[in-house]
VOGUTOR-695329 format. One line per 5 residues: number of its first residue (from 1); their letters; for each residue y, x, z of C-alpha. Coordinates in nm, 4 decimals. Each point is the difference from the previous one (the first is absolute). Example, Ala and Ser with C-alpha at 12.3 -4.5 7.8 and 13.67 -1.06 7.14 Angstrom:
<sites>
1) AS) -0.4500:1.2300:0.7800 ~ 0.3440:0.1370:-0.0660 .
</sites>
This chain:
<sites>
1) MRHCI) -0.6771:-0.7840:-0.7763 ~ -0.3498:-0.0285:-0.1550 ~ -0.0286:0.0105:-0.3788 ~ -0.1577:-0.3012:-0.1664 ~ -0.3326:0.0753:-0.1687 .
6) NCCIQ) -0.0827:-0.1759:-0.3270 ~ -0.3669:-0.0854:-0.0597 ~ -0.1904:-0.1385:-0.2976 ~ -0.3687:-0.0365:-0.0926 ~ -0.1762:0.1104:-0.3147 .
11) LLPDE) -0.3610:-0.0921:-0.0772 ~ -0.1644:0.3096:-0.1453 ~ -0.2938:-0.0028:-0.2406 ~ -0.3444:-0.0806:0.1370 ~ -0.1259:0.3523:-0.0527 .
16) ARTQR) 0.2706:0.1303:0.2330 ~ -0.0764:-0.2436:0.2803 ~ 0.2857:0.1468:0.2029 ~ 0.3126:-0.1181:0.1632 ~ 0.2956:0.2112:0.0887 .
21) LGCQG) 0.2965:-0.0284:0.2209 ~ 0.3260:0.1040:-0.1505 ~ 0.3368:0.0268:0.1594 ~ 0.3410:-0.0002:-0.1519 ~ 0.3309:0.0555:0.1495 .
26) GPHPS) 0.2096:0.2659:0.1496 ~ -0.1114:0.2548:0.2526 ~ -0.0391:-0.0739:0.3654 ~ -0.0399:0.2542:0.2798 ~ -0.3246:-0.1547:0.1215 .
31) HQACP) -0.1670:-0.0101:-0.3425 ~ -0.2117:0.2679:-0.1626 ~ -0.0260:0.0774:-0.3669 ~ -0.2526:-0.2086:-0.1841 ~ -0.1868:0.1896:-0.2732 .
36) ACKGE) -0.0971:-0.3182:-0.1757 ~ 0.3662:-0.0945:-0.0287 ~ 0.1076:0.3367:-0.1420 ~ 0.2115:0.1122:0.2881 ~ 0.1057:-0.3371:0.1172 .
41) NKILF) -0.0488:-0.1082:0.3596 ~ -0.3266:-0.1218:0.1549 ~ -0.0399:-0.2250:0.2975 ~ -0.2475:0.1474:0.2541 ~ -0.2221:-0.2280:0.2036 .
46) RVDSK) -0.0915:0.0910:0.3537 ~ -0.2925:-0.1450:0.1975 ~ -0.0472:0.0980:0.3651 ~ 0.2872:0.2496:-0.0442 ~ -0.1926:0.1826:-0.2776 .
51) QMNLL) 0.0909:0.0186:-0.3692 ~ -0.2586:-0.1793:-0.2079 ~ -0.0850:0.0781:-0.3634 ~ -0.0286:-0.3091:-0.2106 ~ -0.3401:-0.0691:-0.1488 .
56) AVLEV) 0.1549:-0.2073:-0.2753 ~ 0.3482:0.0499:-0.1355 ~ 0.2112:-0.2593:-0.1645 ~ 0.2199:0.1424:-0.2687 ~ 0.3265:-0.1861:-0.0425 .
61) RTEGN) 0.1887:0.0423:-0.3226 ~ 0.2232:-0.2105:-0.2254 ~ -0.1525:-0.1286:-0.3224 ~ 0.1528:-0.1613:-0.3095 ~ -0.2323:-0.2992:0.0010 .
66) ESWGG) 0.2302:-0.2882:0.0794 ~ -0.2643:-0.2385:0.1227 ~ -0.1310:0.2473:0.2543 ~ 0.3475:0.1224:0.0743 ~ 0.1229:-0.3503:0.0706 .
71) FLRFK) -0.2911:-0.0675:0.2243 ~ 0.0496:0.3224:0.1966 ~ 0.3687:-0.0608:0.0434 ~ -0.0716:-0.3348:0.1679 ~ 0.0608:0.0294:0.3715 .
76) KGKRC) -0.0389:0.3758:-0.0177 ~ 0.0755:0.0584:0.3669 ~ -0.2755:-0.2343:0.1233 ~ -0.2583:0.1518:-0.2326 ~ 0.0786:0.3500:0.1258 .
81) SLVFV) -0.0346:-0.1116:0.3585 ~ -0.3329:-0.1669:-0.0736 ~ -0.1364:0.3111:-0.1745 ~ 0.1033:0.2292:0.2845 ~ -0.1484:-0.2286:0.2645 .
86) LVIMT) -0.3340:-0.0189:-0.1828 ~ -0.0162:0.3759:-0.0501 ~ 0.0862:0.0746:0.3618 ~ -0.2590:-0.2487:0.1288 ~ -0.2643:0.1552:-0.2255 .
91) LVMAS) 0.0856:0.3494:0.1218 ~ -0.0020:-0.0983:0.3669 ~ -0.3407:-0.1648:-0.0317 ~ -0.1375:0.2991:-0.1920 ~ 0.1295:0.2454:0.2581 .
96) YILSG) -0.1574:-0.1898:0.2879 ~ -0.3326:-0.0339:-0.1756 ~ -0.0084:0.3667:-0.0977 ~ 0.0952:0.1117:0.3518 ~ -0.2909:-0.1907:0.1552 .
101) VRQEL) 0.1983:-0.2456:0.2065 ~ -0.0856:-0.3160:-0.1854 ~ -0.0463:-0.1829:0.3302 ~ 0.3768:-0.0115:0.0372 ~ 0.0087:-0.2237:-0.3055 .
106) LIPSP) -0.2561:-0.2278:0.1655 ~ -0.2157:0.0088:-0.3134 ~ -0.3713:-0.0077:0.0844 ~ -0.2147:0.2583:-0.1735 ~ -0.2651:-0.1410:-0.2344 .
111) FHYEG) -0.2360:0.2811:0.1139 ~ -0.1966:-0.0242:0.3238 ~ -0.1700:0.2911:0.1665 ~ -0.2710:-0.0061:0.2616 ~ 0.0175:0.2501:0.2876 .
116) FPSSP) -0.2505:0.2812:-0.0004 ~ -0.2803:-0.0436:0.2534 ~ -0.0059:0.2016:0.3186 ~ -0.1913:-0.0159:0.3255 ~ 0.2325:-0.0638:0.2917 .
121) GIMDG) -0.1587:-0.0272:0.3403 ~ -0.1699:-0.3269:0.0835 ~ 0.1352:0.0000:0.3521 ~ 0.3528:-0.0039:-0.1366 ~ -0.0560:-0.3379:-0.1558 .
126) EGAGD) -0.0904:0.1277:-0.3456 ~ -0.3175:-0.1995:-0.0438 ~ -0.1193:-0.1673:-0.3152 ~ 0.2516:-0.2798:0.0518 ~ 0.1821:-0.1749:-0.2765 .
131) PKEHH) 0.0018:0.2210:-0.3086 ~ 0.3422:-0.1349:-0.0892 ~ 0.1426:0.1964:0.2917 ~ -0.0775:0.3228:-0.1839 ~ 0.1683:-0.0754:-0.3343 .
136) HQPSV) 0.2883:0.2446:0.0014 ~ 0.2005:0.1337:-0.2891 ~ -0.0268:0.3795:-0.0201 ~ 0.3292:0.1817:0.0142 ~ 0.1355:0.1829:-0.3014 .
141) NNLSY) 0.0054:0.3015:0.2323 ~ -0.3782:-0.0152:0.0326 ~ -0.0268:0.1496:-0.3487 ~ 0.2342:0.2832:0.0889 ~ -0.1997:0.0591:0.3210 .
146) VKDYP) -0.3083:0.0630:-0.2114 ~ 0.1948:0.2522:-0.2062 ~ 0.1198:0.1708:0.3193 ~ -0.3508:0.0266:0.1440 ~ -0.0690:0.3560:-0.1272 .
151) SIQLI) 0.2947:0.1329:0.2004 ~ -0.1209:-0.1834:0.3118 ~ -0.3493:0.1375:-0.0631 ~ 0.1415:0.3516:0.0123 ~ 0.1497:-0.0752:0.3410 .
156) INSIT) -0.3298:-0.1384:0.1293 ~ -0.1883:0.3021:-0.1375 ~ 0.2462:0.2276:0.1760 ~ -0.0651:-0.1796:0.3302 ~ -0.3772:-0.0004:-0.0488 .
161) ARIAF) -0.0044:0.3743:-0.0676 ~ 0.1613:0.0633:0.3380 ~ -0.2187:-0.2280:0.2142 ~ -0.1745:0.1946:0.2754 ~ -0.1685:-0.1736:0.2946 .
166) TSRQR) 0.0340:0.2509:0.2814 ~ -0.0826:-0.0291:0.3682 ~ 0.2718:0.0179:0.2622 ~ 0.0108:0.1817:0.3280 ~ -0.0136:-0.2390:0.2939 .
171) PRLED) 0.2661:0.0486:0.2670 ~ -0.0925:0.0952:0.3538 ~ 0.0004:-0.2626:0.2748 ~ 0.2675:0.1967:0.1871 ~ 0.2309:-0.0199:-0.3008 .
176) LKKQE) -0.0576:-0.3750:-0.0327 ~ 0.0893:-0.0534:0.3657 ~ 0.3217:0.1956:-0.0419 ~ 0.1041:-0.2432:-0.2727 ~ -0.0771:-0.3136:0.2042 .
181) LHMFS) 0.0302:0.0900:0.3668 ~ 0.0725:-0.3547:0.1132 ~ -0.2830:-0.1606:-0.1972 ~ -0.2572:0.2394:0.1407 ~ 0.1338:-0.0570:0.3524 .
186) VIPSK) -0.0458:-0.3794:-0.0308 ~ -0.3411:-0.0183:-0.1673 ~ -0.2840:0.1516:0.2072 ~ -0.2752:0.2183:-0.1382 ~ -0.2744:-0.2296:0.1385 .
191) FLPNS) -0.0373:-0.3779:-0.0118 ~ -0.1859:-0.2672:0.1956 ~ -0.3744:0.0324:-0.0653 ~ -0.0761:-0.3729:0.0144 ~ 0.2424:-0.1001:-0.2795 .
196) KSPCW) -0.0773:0.0338:-0.3711 ~ 0.3690:0.0519:-0.0704 ~ 0.1778:0.3068:0.1411 ~ 0.1706:-0.1492:0.3095 ~ 0.1342:0.1274:0.3319 .
201) YEEFS) 0.2036:-0.1270:0.2941 ~ 0.3514:0.1224:0.0672 ~ 0.2332:-0.0844:0.2856 ~ 0.2677:-0.2635:-0.0563 ~ 0.3018:0.0629:0.2209 .
206) GRNTT) 0.1922:-0.3197:-0.0785 ~ 0.0255:-0.3212:0.1963 ~ -0.1261:-0.3446:-0.0906 ~ 0.3438:-0.0772:-0.1421 ~ 0.0072:0.3109:-0.2158 .
211) DPYLT) -0.0133:-0.0513:-0.3755 ~ -0.2570:0.2524:-0.1236 ~ 0.1163:-0.0408:-0.3610 ~ 0.3741:0.0173:0.0570 ~ 0.0459:0.3293:-0.1831 .
216) NSYVL) -0.2868:-0.0311:-0.2474 ~ 0.1354:0.1025:-0.3387 ~ -0.2339:-0.2340:-0.1887 ~ 0.1533:-0.2915:0.1927 ~ 0.3550:0.1211:-0.0491 .
221) YSRRF) -0.0283:0.0532:-0.3755 ~ -0.2426:-0.2786:-0.0990 ~ 0.1104:-0.3539:0.0803 ~ -0.3118:-0.1569:-0.1448 ~ -0.2168:0.1641:0.2672 .
226) RSTFD) 0.2092:-0.1042:0.2986 ~ -0.2000:-0.3176:0.0561 ~ -0.3164:0.2107:0.0222 ~ 0.1549:0.2183:0.2655 ~ 0.1326:-0.3047:0.1826 .
231) ALRKA) -0.3606:-0.1164:0.0451 ~ -0.1068:0.3455:0.1151 ~ 0.2896:0.0143:0.2438 ~ -0.1024:-0.3232:0.1689 ~ -0.3615:0.1117:0.0418 .
236) FWGHL) 0.0757:0.3605:0.0896 ~ 0.0053:-0.0147:0.3812 ~ -0.3222:-0.1954:0.0138 ~ -0.1840:0.2784:-0.1812 ~ 0.0882:0.2856:0.2337 .
241) SHAHG) -0.2401:0.1666:0.2361 ~ 0.1217:0.0411:0.3594 ~ -0.1251:0.2687:0.2385 ~ 0.1489:0.1781:0.3012 ~ 0.3334:-0.1707:-0.0462 .
246) KHFRL) 0.0293:0.1181:-0.3582 ~ -0.0236:-0.1802:-0.3335 ~ -0.1969:0.1225:-0.3002 ~ -0.0042:-0.1154:-0.3597 ~ -0.2771:0.0578:-0.2495 .
251) RCLPH) 0.1053:0.2039:-0.3022 ~ -0.2051:0.0232:-0.3191 ~ -0.0046:0.1705:-0.3376 ~ -0.1840:-0.1309:-0.3071 ~ -0.3727:0.0485:-0.0278 .
256) FYIIG) 0.0374:0.0101:-0.3800 ~ 0.2741:0.0339:-0.2594 ~ 0.0286:-0.1507:-0.3474 ~ 0.1991:0.2908:-0.1395 ~ 0.0565:-0.0863:-0.3671 .
261) QPKCG) 0.0862:-0.0436:-0.2693 ~ 0.2922:-0.2364:-0.0717 ~ -0.0679:-0.2689:-0.2651 ~ -0.3728:0.0645:0.0332 ~ -0.1031:-0.3081:0.1961 .
266) TTDLY) 0.0603:0.1221:0.3558 ~ 0.1789:-0.3237:0.0920 ~ -0.2921:-0.2081:-0.1191 ~ -0.2440:0.2175:0.1948 ~ 0.2217:-0.0288:0.3090 .
271) DRLRL) 0.0244:-0.3793:-0.0257 ~ -0.3760:-0.0410:-0.0304 ~ -0.0906:0.2517:0.2673 ~ 0.2248:-0.1511:0.2641 ~ -0.2039:-0.3218:-0.0246 .
276) HPEVK) -0.2804:0.1836:0.1786 ~ 0.0044:-0.0967:0.3706 ~ -0.0481:0.3606:0.1135 ~ 0.2884:0.1466:-0.2055 ~ 0.3592:0.0065:0.1224 .
281) FSAIK) 0.2820:0.1530:-0.1986 ~ 0.3453:0.1195:0.0976 ~ 0.2714:-0.2628:0.0436 ~ 0.1459:0.1239:-0.3309 ~ -0.2310:0.0463:-0.2969 .
286) EPHWW) 0.1608:0.3233:-0.1142 ~ 0.1888:0.1808:0.2793 ~ 0.0359:0.3191:-0.2120 ~ 0.0466:0.1890:0.3244 ~ -0.1931:0.3156:-0.0799 .
291) TRKRF) 0.1728:0.0472:-0.3344 ~ 0.3510:-0.1405:0.0416 ~ 0.1108:-0.1617:0.3253 ~ -0.1072:0.3029:0.2001 ~ 0.2709:0.1872:-0.1867 .
296) GIVRL) 0.2602:-0.2767:0.0097 ~ -0.0571:-0.1027:-0.3595 ~ 0.0297:-0.3644:-0.0989 ~ 0.1093:0.0644:-0.3576 ~ 0.0322:0.3645:-0.0858 .
301) RDGLR) 0.2922:-0.0641:-0.2330 ~ 0.1886:-0.1526:0.2948 ~ -0.0256:0.3192:0.2034 ~ -0.1551:0.0598:0.3403 ~ 0.0310:-0.2251:0.3050 .
306) DRYPV) -0.1062:0.0692:0.3550 ~ -0.3652:0.0949:0.0136 ~ -0.2387:-0.2679:0.1228 ~ -0.1747:0.1396:0.3108 ~ -0.3761:-0.0253:0.0291 .
311) EDYLD) 0.0388:-0.2676:0.2701 ~ 0.1494:-0.2343:-0.2606 ~ -0.3071:0.0522:-0.2160 ~ -0.2387:-0.0595:0.2895 ~ 0.1791:-0.3274:0.0815 .
316) LFDLA) -0.1286:-0.1378:-0.3295 ~ -0.3555:0.0034:0.1359 ~ 0.0778:-0.1799:0.3269 ~ -0.1520:-0.3296:-0.1117 ~ -0.3347:0.1706:-0.0596 .
321) AHQIH) 0.0426:0.2097:0.3152 ~ 0.0447:-0.3175:0.2054 ~ -0.3346:-0.1325:-0.1204 ~ -0.1761:0.3311:0.0547 ~ 0.1526:0.0213:0.3491 .
326) QGLQA) -0.1289:-0.3505:0.0712 ~ -0.3518:0.1153:-0.0883 ~ 0.0262:0.3161:0.2065 ~ 0.1110:-0.1954:0.3061 ~ -0.2457:-0.2875:-0.0433 .
331) SVVKE) -0.2682:-0.0427:0.2663 ~ -0.2323:-0.1873:-0.2343 ~ -0.2164:0.2329:-0.2056 ~ 0.0046:-0.2322:-0.3035 ~ 0.3802:-0.0021:-0.0041 .
336) QSKMN) 0.0087:0.3784:0.0327 ~ -0.2381:0.0431:-0.2905 ~ 0.2015:-0.2353:-0.2203 ~ 0.3357:0.1676:0.0580 ~ -0.1310:0.3554:-0.0083 .
341) KIIIG) -0.1173:-0.0524:-0.3588 ~ 0.3571:-0.0477:-0.1184 ~ 0.1269:0.2693:-0.2343 ~ 0.3593:0.0548:-0.1041 ~ 0.1107:0.0661:-0.3558 .
346) EASAS) 0.3192:0.1103:-0.1726 ~ 0.0702:-0.0448:-0.3721 ~ 0.3044:0.2029:-0.1093 ~ -0.0670:0.0797:-0.3664 ~ 0.2351:0.3007:0.0180 .
351) TMWDN) -0.2149:0.1961:0.2463 ~ -0.2137:0.1712:-0.2636 ~ 0.2748:0.1342:-0.2241 ~ 0.3547:-0.0201:0.1402 ~ 0.1124:0.3332:0.1462 .
356) NAWTF) 0.3523:-0.0162:-0.1385 ~ 0.1626:0.0602:0.3405 ~ -0.1366:0.3500:0.0505 ~ 0.2920:0.1764:-0.1674 ~ 0.2397:-0.1473:0.2570 .
361) FYENS) -0.1934:0.1002:0.3110 ~ -0.2278:0.2958:-0.0723 ~ 0.0940:0.3474:-0.1077 ~ -0.0581:0.0454:-0.3685 ~ -0.2943:0.2183:-0.0875 .
366) TDGEP) 0.0351:0.2819:-0.2494 ~ -0.2026:-0.1804:-0.2662 ~ 0.1786:-0.3340:0.0363 ~ -0.3019:-0.1764:0.1516 ~ 0.0293:-0.1977:0.3246 .
371) PFLIQ) -0.1289:0.1929:0.3046 ~ -0.1082:-0.3249:0.1701 ~ -0.1445:-0.3219:-0.1403 ~ -0.0490:-0.3429:0.1569 ~ -0.3742:0.0478:0.0381 .
376) DFIHA) 0.0528:0.3149:0.2071 ~ 0.1647:-0.2006:0.2775 ~ -0.2402:-0.2949:-0.0152 ~ -0.2982:0.2328:0.0215 ~ 0.1502:0.1904:0.2914 .
381) LQPHT) 0.0205:-0.3266:0.1966 ~ -0.2935:-0.1969:-0.1456 ~ -0.2585:0.2362:-0.1482 ~ -0.2633:-0.2762:-0.0210 ~ 0.2028:-0.2756:-0.1621 .
386) KLVVM) -0.1266:-0.1860:-0.3071 ~ 0.1950:-0.0194:-0.3243 ~ -0.0221:-0.2629:-0.2748 ~ 0.1436:0.0660:-0.3470 ~ 0.0382:-0.2543:-0.2806 .
391) LRDPV) 0.0761:0.1396:-0.3459 ~ 0.0393:-0.1401:-0.3498 ~ 0.0493:0.1325:-0.3513 ~ 0.3181:0.2072:0.0496 ~ 0.1328:-0.1114:-0.3397 .
396) ERLYS) -0.0050:-0.3659:0.0985 ~ 0.1100:0.0844:0.3520 ~ 0.3190:0.1577:-0.1306 ~ 0.0871:-0.2996:-0.2179 ~ -0.0661:-0.2386:0.2873 .
401) DYLYF) 0.2131:0.2197:0.2259 ~ 0.2821:-0.0059:-0.2560 ~ -0.0093:-0.3788:-0.0356 ~ -0.0025:-0.0483:0.3772 ~ 0.2785:0.2390:0.0963 .
406) ASSNK) 0.2324:-0.0039:-0.3038 ~ 0.2917:-0.2315:0.0667 ~ 0.1311:-0.0811:-0.3461 ~ -0.0371:0.0545:-0.3764 ~ -0.3772:0.0240:0.0276 .
411) SADDF) -0.1810:0.0281:-0.3321 ~ -0.2729:0.1964:-0.1752 ~ 0.2737:0.1993:-0.1755 ~ 0.1723:0.0898:0.3245 ~ -0.3297:0.0971:0.1612 .
416) HEKVA) -0.0864:0.2267:-0.2931 ~ 0.3330:0.1783:0.0184 ~ -0.0316:0.0492:0.3752 ~ -0.3513:0.1396:-0.0358 ~ 0.1163:0.2467:-0.2652 .
421) EALQL) 0.2872:0.1111:0.2228 ~ -0.2283:0.0396:0.3022 ~ -0.2451:0.2135:-0.1995 ~ 0.2801:0.2304:-0.1090 ~ 0.1231:0.0383:0.3577 .
426) FEGCM) -0.3499:0.0681:0.1281 ~ -0.0555:0.2643:-0.2668 ~ 0.3284:0.1658:0.0946 ~ -0.1259:0.0371:0.3566 ~ -0.3415:0.1269:-0.1097 .
431) LDGSL) 0.1627:0.2762:-0.2019 ~ 0.1302:0.1552:0.3212 ~ -0.2278:-0.1201:0.2807 ~ -0.3554:-0.0807:0.0999 ~ -0.1612:-0.3401:-0.0407 .
436) RACVY) 0.0150:-0.0701:0.3736 ~ 0.3639:0.1089:0.0180 ~ 0.0916:-0.2458:-0.2759 ~ -0.2054:-0.2892:0.1385 ~ 0.1721:0.0325:0.3392 .
441) NNTLN) 0.3431:0.0842:-0.1454 ~ 0.2419:-0.2511:0.1489 ~ 0.2788:0.0770:-0.2475 ~ -0.2313:-0.0506:-0.2963 ~ -0.1536:-0.3176:0.1422 .
446) NAMPV) 0.3439:-0.1531:0.0476 ~ 0.1124:0.1048:-0.3476 ~ -0.2963:-0.1458:-0.1888 ~ 0.0783:-0.3595:-0.1090 ~ -0.3642:-0.1039:0.0583 .
451) RLQVG) -0.2323:0.1190:0.2777 ~ -0.2208:0.2102:-0.2232 ~ -0.1208:0.2149:0.2901 ~ -0.1605:-0.2852:0.1957 ~ -0.2847:-0.0191:-0.2539 .
456) LYAVY) -0.1031:0.3645:0.0479 ~ -0.2775:-0.1071:0.2357 ~ -0.2016:0.3212:-0.0244 ~ 0.2844:0.2121:0.1373 ~ 0.0441:-0.2171:0.3085 .
461) LLDWF) -0.3681:-0.0558:0.0741 ~ -0.0809:0.3690:-0.0280 ~ 0.2685:0.0721:0.2594 ~ -0.1421:-0.2741:0.2257 ~ -0.3553:0.1303:-0.0480 .
466) GVFSK) 0.1273:0.3383:0.1132 ~ 0.0813:-0.1533:0.3396 ~ -0.2510:-0.2827:0.0523 ~ -0.3648:-0.0062:-0.1020 ~ -0.0997:-0.2095:-0.3023 .
471) EQFLV) -0.2202:-0.2161:0.2230 ~ 0.3149:-0.1369:0.1651 ~ 0.1177:-0.1495:-0.3316 ~ -0.0881:-0.3134:-0.1906 ~ 0.1505:0.0211:-0.3491 .
476) LRLED) -0.0018:-0.3254:-0.1968 ~ 0.1096:-0.1079:-0.3466 ~ 0.2148:-0.3082:-0.0480 ~ -0.1902:-0.0834:-0.3180 ~ -0.3262:-0.0247:0.1968 .
481) HASNV) 0.1667:-0.1990:0.2767 ~ 0.1464:-0.2474:-0.2484 ~ -0.3344:-0.0562:-0.1723 ~ -0.2068:-0.0307:0.3176 ~ 0.2006:-0.0622:0.3158 .
486) RATMR) -0.3068:-0.0710:0.2102 ~ -0.1643:0.3335:-0.0800 ~ 0.3208:0.1891:0.0784 ~ 0.0554:-0.1739:0.3308 ~ -0.3587:0.0626:0.1084 .
491) RVLQF) 0.0498:0.3698:-0.0676 ~ 0.3178:0.0003:0.2073 ~ -0.1597:-0.1834:0.2929 ~ -0.2941:0.2355:-0.0014 ~ 0.2271:0.3045:-0.0137 .
496) LDLGP) 0.1986:-0.1264:0.3015 ~ -0.3167:-0.0878:0.1970 ~ 0.1034:-0.3622:0.0276 ~ -0.2427:-0.2732:0.0910 ~ -0.1434:-0.2355:-0.2628 .
501) LSEKQ) 0.1808:-0.3192:-0.0890 ~ -0.1322:-0.3517:-0.0222 ~ -0.0201:-0.1553:-0.3460 ~ 0.3082:-0.2072:0.0764 ~ 0.1979:0.3043:0.1154 .
506) EALMT) -0.1080:0.2050:-0.3003 ~ 0.0920:-0.2814:-0.2383 ~ 0.3433:-0.0255:0.1601 ~ 0.0504:0.3741:-0.0373 ~ -0.1251:0.0374:-0.3559 .
511) KSPAS) 0.0977:-0.3236:-0.1750 ~ 0.3687:-0.0114:0.0857 ~ 0.2413:0.0675:-0.2912 ~ 0.1140:0.3548:-0.0637 ~ 0.3115:0.1130:0.1860 .
516) NTRRP) 0.3140:0.1609:-0.1396 ~ -0.0785:-0.0770:-0.3635 ~ 0.2453:0.0626:-0.2815 ~ 0.2964:-0.2346:-0.0035 ~ 0.0174:-0.2546:-0.2847 .
521) EDRSL) 0.3294:0.1384:-0.1287 ~ -0.1536:0.3479:-0.0186 ~ -0.3216:-0.1266:-0.1544 ~ 0.2015:-0.1609:-0.2801 ~ 0.1241:0.3452:-0.1050 .
526) GPMWP) -0.3470:0.0792:-0.1276 ~ -0.1808:0.3355:-0.0040 ~ 0.1444:0.3443:-0.0601 ~ 0.0108:0.1356:-0.3550 ~ -0.3291:0.1566:-0.1199 .
531) ITQRM) 0.1816:0.3264:-0.0663 ~ 0.1260:0.0060:0.3604 ~ -0.3500:-0.0668:0.1233 ~ -0.1313:0.2860:-0.2118 ~ 0.2621:0.2388:0.1379 .
536) LQDFY) -0.0901:-0.0838:0.3584 ~ -0.3731:0.0224:-0.0665 ~ 0.0519:0.3497:-0.1378 ~ 0.2097:0.0975:0.3006 ~ -0.2279:-0.1422:0.2699 .
541) GPFNA) -0.3240:0.0976:-0.1759 ~ -0.0457:0.3466:0.1586 ~ 0.0816:-0.1354:0.3467 ~ -0.2470:-0.2867:-0.0378 ~ -0.2689:0.2424:-0.1145 .
546) QLAQV) 0.0552:0.2118:0.3107 ~ -0.0083:-0.3097:0.2209 ~ -0.3296:-0.1135:-0.1542 ~ -0.1455:0.3435:0.0580 ~ 0.1081:0.0099:0.3650 .
551) LADEA) -0.1334:-0.3513:0.0690 ~ -0.3078:0.0505:-0.2206 ~ 0.0700:-0.3283:-0.1770 ~ 0.0935:-0.0206:-0.3675 ~ 0.1495:-0.3462:0.0548 .
556) FTWKK) 0.3102:0.1754:0.1327 ~ 0.0791:0.1343:-0.3468 ~ 0.0904:-0.3585:-0.0953 ~ -0.1294:0.0522:-0.3506 ~ -0.1705:-0.3366:0.0302 .
561) T) 0.1666:-0.2299:0.2479 .
</sites>
């Protein structure tokens, strides 16, 4: 049975300006000794399961003054209850305010902060816009991030000290063929001379009732593309060549590839370029066959599926092949000339950088570097292909990538923490391995919470330049494309040897709105913290400098975007 606690109030002199809590009564197991009460018991207050020290203490003692005594004895129980309620409420509010969770009290702060300016990519919807969209309250953690920067700087310095851009030894053609026997048996070494795209005829052994796409893995695993294949299926038999009782279908590979990078404007370039009457793309914008589907990868975290054979990849270009076949078979010279100008493109933004599958299929080399890269196989089959690359400031690319692919709890705080974690993981790899081994390290790439490695453009391009000549590349900057779409598109058309457009066609291609811009809900999150931006600039700086040197263009340092 609880002991009753007697309380009274004494007003102390003004110079004291204090109040104390006293407690009288017998001992209780749950009470602790109260020094102010000379050994008597003290009631402890707990807020959020933690003992709280009182900022002001009410001392309760009995006095001889009858007028005050009579007043204090009036409804003593109710007064005690009221005092305890007020004290507890004060303590709860103080604890919440001091712990930084005032929003749970639904009390608006009288202070308003404006977000620090940054420079997110224009093509991701971060234009001038309404300035109100960028008023964001900085997190309390932002201050601690600044304090933690020296430790992050040590990590970045450790990485920078170990950067070494080394050349790799190209594999022999015989070794490449051993890895992909079927692919090299399907694709010939020579193509039709009167087609700009690499095309050839192969025998089709089926009947007119045979479904040529029955086992196509893209059809089986992608419902949204089934209507496209339904149209191809209906037109298939009418686009075969017949000779000596046999049927032949035209097969084609791309004349050019848009190989990267993700969140750098490749979708916008693709959407504009396909408006050209002489350009035909694959039925799927990003087949990811060279980098993923060829190995049976849809999502690496989901494990491996059956590998997509090269025939499934070639099926994606049937629509373009039908038109090229029509030109090759036409008796009218004008029709032949029109169709023979058609070029085929493919725009998988993973082609330039994603070699994560190598550890599952190729024997590990002694230094941890992949013995074969994607470009080795493409070059072995298409040594004269053309390659288009679109890049952007890797700092802004990473933030855009995070906003696009993160599923929940997105914020500048979360991004900062993920960047810091990724830098630590990358340094851990660099302590034991080479730069190339870490960039192509599948385990590391899956462990990093943000795709830090995708922005290391110099590493990837140097490996591509070791296989293809520089003249086969057109490297663009998203910042330039966003500021002058017409100039960029003219460069692309000239690089691909495409015919000139009429004013109407050029206006249609260049004046359409940008594609794949940043979503409104992501745009409302505002820019990354300035300290995060500084960390990433320090990390990517040496790689950008190397890229600018290789391309002989200081714009690729992104010091002034």
